[in-house]
Wavefront OBJ file of the C-alpha trace (Angstrom):
o trace
v 51.629 100.781 127.557
v 51.716 100.481 131.360
v 55.195 101.036 132.772
v 56.322 100.144 136.303
v 56.333 102.890 138.910
v 59.612 104.845 139.072
v 62.177 103.744 141.591
v 62.347 105.812 144.757
v 65.783 107.415 145.172
v 67.196 109.582 147.925
v 69.376 111.812 145.830
v 69.774 113.592 142.533
v 72.155 112.717 139.722
v 73.401 114.737 136.790
v 73.293 112.842 133.500
v 75.303 113.628 130.367
v 73.782 116.378 128.213
v 71.612 115.294 125.311
v 73.249 116.768 122.211
v 71.239 116.817 119.004
v 73.034 117.151 115.688
v 71.519 118.819 112.623
v 70.169 116.305 110.156
v 67.936 118.266 107.795
v 68.823 120.150 104.651
v 67.245 123.306 103.302
v 64.646 121.387 101.326
v 63.680 119.056 104.177
v 60.870 121.042 105.821
v 59.380 121.823 102.403
v 59.330 118.112 101.493
v 57.508 117.242 104.707
v 55.011 120.092 104.293
v 54.415 119.182 100.646
v 53.806 115.556 101.555
v 51.249 116.597 104.168
v 49.464 118.847 101.674
v 49.393 116.157 98.985
v 48.036 113.676 101.508
v 45.178 116.049 102.309
v 44.453 116.414 98.598
v 44.295 112.647 98.205
v 41.860 112.536 101.134
v 39.685 115.185 99.506
v 40.305 117.737 102.243
v 42.116 120.201 99.955
v 41.487 121.065 96.325
v 43.970 119.855 93.740
v 44.650 123.316 92.368
v 47.821 122.260 90.517
v 46.003 119.435 88.768
v 48.482 116.769 89.829
v 47.666 113.201 88.879
v 46.973 110.630 91.593
v 50.338 109.043 90.810
v 52.198 112.336 91.248
v 50.434 113.131 94.516
v 51.185 109.647 95.798
v 54.840 109.941 94.759
v 55.212 113.234 96.634
v 53.641 111.789 99.755
v 56.062 108.844 99.668
v 59.002 111.168 99.101
v 58.119 113.314 102.104
v 57.351 110.373 104.359
v 60.678 108.757 103.545
v 62.404 112.009 104.487
v 60.602 111.844 107.850
v 61.991 108.334 108.336
v 65.509 109.588 107.659
v 65.124 112.431 110.153
v 63.844 110.069 112.840
v 66.683 107.613 112.201
v 69.322 110.313 112.569
v 67.638 111.581 115.711
v 67.457 108.018 117.015
v 71.247 107.721 116.740
v 71.688 110.779 118.955
v 69.160 109.497 121.475
v 70.666 106.005 121.587
v 74.160 107.435 122.054
v 72.918 109.549 124.952
v 71.084 106.630 126.604
v 74.230 104.479 126.408
v 76.276 107.302 127.960
v 73.756 107.474 130.801
v 74.144 103.749 131.418
v 77.925 104.196 131.630
v 77.491 106.971 134.200
v 75.125 104.812 136.256
v 77.496 101.833 136.143
v 80.313 103.964 137.594
v 78.165 105.182 140.485
v 78.212 102.971 143.581
v 74.612 103.751 144.516
v 73.261 103.207 141.022
v 75.375 100.274 139.902
v 73.200 97.641 141.572
v 69.881 99.088 140.368
v 70.164 97.533 136.913
v 69.468 100.723 134.984
v 69.374 100.111 131.239
v 69.209 102.271 128.157
v 65.439 101.734 128.176
v 65.295 103.398 131.616
v 66.687 106.580 130.128
v 64.640 106.278 126.936
v 61.440 106.182 128.999
v 62.718 109.095 131.106
v 63.248 111.243 128.018
v 59.921 110.314 126.442
v 57.681 110.465 129.509
v 59.355 112.643 132.115
v 62.144 114.919 130.853
v 63.315 117.722 133.164
v 61.320 120.937 133.040
v 64.223 122.794 131.457
v 64.345 120.313 128.590
v 60.604 120.704 128.047
v 60.918 124.481 127.945
v 63.791 124.355 125.489
v 61.899 122.025 123.168
v 58.938 124.399 123.263
v 61.267 127.319 122.476
v 62.461 125.333 119.470
v 58.853 124.877 118.359
v 58.733 121.168 119.253
v 55.329 120.558 120.813
v 55.030 116.796 120.260
v 58.343 115.736 121.742
v 56.922 112.527 123.189
v 55.858 111.215 119.798
v 59.074 112.325 118.092
v 61.423 110.813 120.684
v 59.303 107.662 120.990
v 59.418 107.064 117.252
v 63.117 107.882 116.998
v 63.905 105.336 119.719
v 61.586 102.839 118.021
v 63.194 103.068 114.590
v 66.634 102.923 116.200
v 65.719 99.502 117.571
v 65.595 98.258 113.974
v 67.807 100.550 111.900
v 71.342 101.583 112.840
v 71.356 103.990 109.883
v 68.571 105.285 107.629
v 67.645 102.413 105.306
v 67.692 102.914 101.520
v 64.278 103.753 100.148
v 64.198 100.705 97.874
v 64.373 98.228 100.761
v 61.276 99.631 102.460
v 57.757 98.632 101.536
v 55.327 101.309 100.473
v 53.095 100.499 103.440
v 55.995 101.022 105.863
v 56.917 104.379 104.341
v 53.330 105.632 104.347
v 52.588 104.519 107.907
v 56.074 104.572 109.442
v 54.850 106.429 112.518
v 52.591 103.510 113.486
v 55.407 101.007 113.000
v 57.820 103.233 114.947
v 55.379 103.533 117.864
v 54.987 99.740 117.892
v 58.753 99.240 117.783
v 59.168 101.521 120.786
v 56.597 99.539 122.754
v 58.328 96.297 121.744
v 61.707 97.695 122.776
v 60.457 98.478 126.264
v 58.549 95.214 126.587
v 61.511 93.092 125.468
v 63.536 93.667 128.639
v 62.992 94.287 132.326
v 64.233 97.713 133.322
v 63.832 100.069 136.288
v 61.867 103.204 135.575
v 63.260 106.512 136.821
v 61.992 110.068 137.273
v 63.358 113.509 136.475
v 63.054 114.395 140.163
v 66.172 112.261 140.662
v 67.870 112.491 137.254
v 68.653 115.789 135.581
v 70.181 116.572 132.207
v 70.448 119.461 129.758
v 69.531 119.612 126.081
v 71.727 121.280 123.466
v 71.991 121.631 119.736
v 75.453 120.490 118.708
v 76.586 123.954 117.580
v 75.310 125.461 120.830
v 77.185 122.896 122.906
v 80.375 123.401 120.917
v 80.107 127.127 121.623
v 79.745 126.466 125.350
v 82.836 124.245 125.361
v 84.844 126.831 123.464
v 83.779 129.530 125.919
v 84.655 127.326 128.881
v 88.068 126.435 127.497
v 88.877 130.083 126.796
v 88.257 130.877 130.457
v 90.642 128.217 131.746
l 1 2 3 4 5 6 7 8 9 10 11 12 13 14 15 16 17 18 19 20 21 22 23 24 25 26 27 28 29 30 31 32 33 34 35 36 37 38 39 40 41 42 43 44 45 46 47 48 49 50 51 52 53 54 55 56 57 58 59 60 61 62 63 64 65 66 67 68 69 70 71 72 73 74 75 76 77 78 79 80 81 82 83 84 85 86 87 88 89 90 91 92 93 94 95 96 97 98 99 100 101 102 103 104 105 106 107 108 109 110 111 112 113 114 115 116 117 118 119 120 121 122 123 124 125 126 127 128 129 130 131 132 133 134 135 136 137 138 139 140 141 142 143 144 145 146 147 148 149 150 151 152 153 154 155 156 157 158 159 160 161 162 163 164 165 166 167 168 169 170 171 172 173 174 175 176 177 178 179 180 181 182 183 184 185 186 187 188 189 190 191 192 193 194 195 196 197 198 199 200 201 202 203 204 205 206 207
């Protein structure tokens, strides 16, 4: 998807920190890994050493894929909250108020051009495909305020949710006109919620 060139600003603004809350349980990563393995078995890439039936393999794939949808929906809530906070900051700034910055401006910033420090932190966390993850989280958030119950989703959507989420993100950006911005002018930090709470506690104890 071709986006407009970023606006040219003479200045640098500090945006609210992006705070990500935990949304997985202890079994979550195992469900996702198991779904990926069962999918490879169904494709004939791996041997079916356990002797699972096609139905059982298919059920496990669906179970893991639905868990991925839930994780993306919870992440999407954090991202949407942050983007709305950024819009509020821009609206209060005299120089930015007339630029028409929207939540999509900050969504595209996070997906395509996050600050270098945010990139490094994501890599330290083991997140190498942040663009796809954030893009899909924003996309699903355009449709679902909360994770939808499994029974309301079609099997095709669950199996191929990543394609639908990518399409929803493109639709979200195409639905409105918005100025594009660059990290050279807009900086923000990334924190896990527990990490940020610890920073606040430390700051308050010093005051």
